[in-house]
C-alpha positions as CSV (number, residue, x, y, z in Angstrom):
1,M,21.0,-4.9,62.6
2,R,21.6,-2.8,59.4
3,K,20.3,-5.2,56.9
4,Y,16.9,-4.5,58.0
5,R,17.0,-0.7,57.1
6,P,15.6,-1.2,53.5
7,L,12.6,-2.4,55.0
8,A,12.4,0.4,57.6
9,L,13.3,3.2,55.5
10,P,10.0,3.8,53.2
11,G,7.6,3.7,56.3
12,V,9.5,6.3,57.9
13,A,10.6,8.4,55.2
14,L,7.1,8.7,53.8
15,A,5.7,9.9,57.0
16,F,6.9,13.3,55.7
17,L,4.5,12.9,52.7
18,L,1.2,12.7,54.1
19,L,0.0,16.4,53.7
20,F,1.3,18.5,50.8
21,T,-1.1,21.4,51.7
22,A,-2.7,22.3,54.6
23,A,-6.5,21.6,54.4
24,P,-9.4,22.3,56.7
25,L,-11.3,19.5,58.4
26,Q,-14.3,20.2,56.0
27,A,-12.2,20.2,52.8
28,A,-11.5,16.4,52.4
29,E,-11.9,13.3,54.3
30,P,-8.5,11.9,55.7
31,V,-8.2,9.0,53.3
32,E,-8.7,11.5,50.3
33,L,-6.5,13.9,51.8
34,V,-3.6,11.4,52.3
35,E,-4.0,9.8,49.0
36,G,-3.9,13.0,47.0
37,A,-1.0,14.4,49.1
38,I,1.3,11.5,48.7
39,N,0.5,11.5,44.9
40,R,1.4,15.1,44.5
41,V,4.5,15.1,46.6
42,M,5.8,12.0,44.8
43,E,5.3,13.4,41.6
44,T,6.9,16.7,42.4
45,L,10.0,14.9,43.5
46,R,9.9,12.5,40.4
47,A,9.6,15.6,38.0
48,E,13.1,16.6,39.1
49,E,14.5,13.1,40.0
50,A,17.9,13.9,38.9
51,R,18.0,16.9,40.9
52,A,16.6,15.1,43.9
53,E,19.2,12.5,43.6
54,A,22.2,14.7,43.2
55,E,21.2,17.5,45.5
56,P,20.1,16.4,49.1
57,E,19.5,19.9,50.1
58,F,16.8,20.1,47.3
59,V,14.8,17.3,49.0
60,L,15.3,18.7,52.4
61,E,13.9,22.1,51.2
62,V,10.8,20.5,49.8
63,I,10.3,18.6,53.1
64,E,11.1,21.5,55.3
65,S,8.8,24.1,53.4
66,E,5.9,21.7,52.6
67,I,5.7,18.8,54.8
68,M,7.3,19.4,58.2
69,P,4.9,22.2,59.2
70,L,1.9,19.8,58.7
71,V,3.1,17.0,61.0
72,D,2.2,17.6,64.6
73,F,5.6,17.6,66.1
74,D,4.4,19.0,69.5
75,G,1.9,16.3,70.0
76,M,4.4,13.7,69.0
77,A,7.1,15.1,71.3
78,R,4.7,14.9,74.3
79,L,3.7,11.2,73.3
80,I,7.3,10.2,73.1
81,L,8.6,11.8,76.2
82,A,5.3,10.8,78.2
83,R,6.0,11.2,81.8
84,H,9.1,13.0,81.2
85,W,7.2,15.7,79.4
86,R,5.2,16.5,82.4
87,D,8.4,16.9,84.5
88,A,10.2,18.8,81.7
89,T,10.5,22.8,81.8
90,P,9.1,24.6,78.9
91,E,12.8,25.3,77.7
92,Q,13.5,21.6,77.7
93,R,10.3,20.7,76.0
94,E,10.9,23.3,73.2
95,R,14.6,22.1,72.7
96,F,13.5,18.5,72.5
97,T,10.9,19.1,69.9
98,E,13.0,21.2,67.8
99,A,15.9,18.8,68.1
100,F,14.1,15.6,67.4
101,R,12.4,17.3,64.5
102,D,15.6,18.4,62.9
103,T,17.7,15.1,63.5
104,L,14.8,13.2,62.1
105,L,14.7,15.1,58.9
106,Q,18.6,14.9,58.5
107,S,18.5,11.3,59.1
108,Y,15.7,10.4,56.6
109,G,14.7,13.0,54.8
110,V,17.3,13.0,52.2
111,R,16.8,9.4,51.5
112,L,13.5,10.0,49.9
113,A,15.2,10.2,46.5
114,D,16.0,6.4,46.9
115,Y,12.2,5.5,47.0
116,L,10.8,7.5,44.2
117,D,10.0,4.2,42.5
118,R,7.8,2.8,44.9
119,R,4.1,3.0,44.5
120,V,1.9,3.7,47.7
121,V,-1.6,2.5,47.6
122,V,-4.2,3.8,50.2
123,V,-6.4,1.2,51.5
124,P,-9.9,2.7,52.2
125,R,-11.5,-0.5,53.7
126,R,-8.7,-0.6,56.4
127,S,-9.1,3.1,57.2
128,R,-11.2,4.7,59.8
129,Q,-12.0,8.0,61.5
130,D,-14.2,9.7,64.2
131,D,-14.3,13.3,65.4
132,R,-11.2,13.0,67.4
133,M,-8.8,10.9,65.3
134,A,-8.3,9.2,61.9
135,V,-6.3,6.1,60.9
136,V,-5.4,6.0,57.1
137,S,-4.1,2.5,56.0
138,T,-1.5,2.4,53.1
139,E,0.5,-0.3,51.4
140,I,4.1,0.3,50.0
141,E,4.6,-2.0,47.0
142,V,8.0,-3.4,47.4
143,G,8.2,-5.6,44.3
144,R,10.7,-8.2,43.5
145,G,8.3,-11.1,45.1
146,Q,8.4,-9.4,48.5
147,P,5.2,-8.6,50.5
148,N,3.9,-5.1,50.4
149,I,4.7,-3.0,53.7
150,V,1.6,-2.0,55.5
151,V,1.8,1.6,57.0
152,N,-1.0,3.1,58.8
153,Y,-1.0,6.8,59.5
154,R,-2.6,8.2,62.6
155,L,-4.0,11.9,62.3
156,R,-5.9,14.2,64.7
157,P,-7.4,17.7,64.4
158,V,-5.2,20.5,65.4
159,D,-6.5,24.0,65.0
160,G,-9.1,22.8,62.5
161,E,-6.6,20.6,60.4
162,W,-5.9,17.0,60.3
163,R,-2.2,16.4,61.3
164,V,-0.1,13.4,61.5
165,F,1.1,12.4,65.0
166,D,2.1,8.8,64.7
167,V,3.1,6.0,62.1
168,E,2.7,2.6,62.3
169,A,4.8,0.3,59.9
170,E,4.3,-3.3,59.9
171,G,2.3,-3.0,63.3
172,L,5.4,-1.2,65.0
173,S,4.5,2.4,66.3
174,F,6.8,5.2,65.4
175,V,6.0,6.9,68.7
176,G,5.9,4.0,70.9
177,N,9.2,2.9,69.7
178,F,10.9,6.2,70.4
179,R,9.3,6.3,73.7
180,T,10.9,2.9,74.7
181,S,14.2,4.0,73.3
182,F,14.2,7.5,74.7
183,N,12.9,6.5,78.2
184,T,16.0,4.0,78.4
185,E,18.4,7.0,77.4
186,I,16.8,9.3,79.8
187,G,17.1,6.7,82.7
188,R,20.6,6.3,82.0
189,H,21.9,9.9,81.4
190,G,19.0,12.3,81.8
191,L,16.8,14.3,79.6
192,D,19.4,17.1,79.2
193,A,21.9,14.5,77.8
194,L,19.3,13.3,75.4
195,I,18.5,16.6,74.2
196,A,22.4,17.3,73.9
197,R,22.8,14.6,71.7
198,L,19.9,15.3,69.5
199,E,21.2,19.0,69.2
200,A,24.5,17.8,68.1
201,G,22.8,15.7,65.2
202,D,23.4,12.3,66.7
203,R,21.8,10.4,64.0
204,S,22.5,7.1,65.9
205,L,19.6,7.8,68.3
206,I,17.2,8.0,65.4
207,E,18.6,5.0,63.3
208,E,19.3,2.7,66.0
209,T,15.7,3.0,67.3
210,I,14.3,2.2,63.8
211,D,16.6,-0.4,63.0
212,D,16.0,-2.4,66.4
213,A,12.4,-1.9,66.1
214,V,12.3,-3.5,62.5
215,S,14.7,-6.2,63.5
216,D,12.4,-7.0,66.5
217,G,9.5,-7.1,64.3
218,N,11.0,-9.4,61.9
219,A,12.3,-11.7,64.5
220,A,8.6,-11.9,65.9
221,S,6.9,-12.5,62.5
222,G,9.7,-15.0,61.6
């Protein structure tokens, strides 16, 4: 349902804003890392807001060079495909990961310019970490009398750096929803067909999954 997209977009788009520069585990705690990274990226885009709004390619370049390498897309892809990952060939795994990454970027990356007026607040008391995983809780201030959007970022150490592998917006797991949606698609048409649609830039696979998840979440909370 398209009317829910304004709620879905900030949490999904801001997933790209987590880590502005790669940092060793010893350099910063996850809460400090996320808070500083979000602030720096938003300030960077706000400094050239007119360009960000007029040139989608500029926003994509910023995300591509500074953000995308710092998200654990390999780990995300494994979690999304689940048992299908185990059955997939190395070529299928590589193609899926790259196509999912690119289609996600094209679907939501350019829309970050629409949300530069949003304030993101890290909530340390709801955040936690151990040696294997960290959860950083944030709230996106919506305004206009609407409740804030709660977004939790899940990170884990990869080659000595904290990297994002899942995002939960309003209790809905980014990875979990794509796992359910893509599993249905694979069951109907096979993994190769799913990969082909992603490689063709079929944004509906991404957008409908997010829309359906947020619609279900709103229905459940209502």
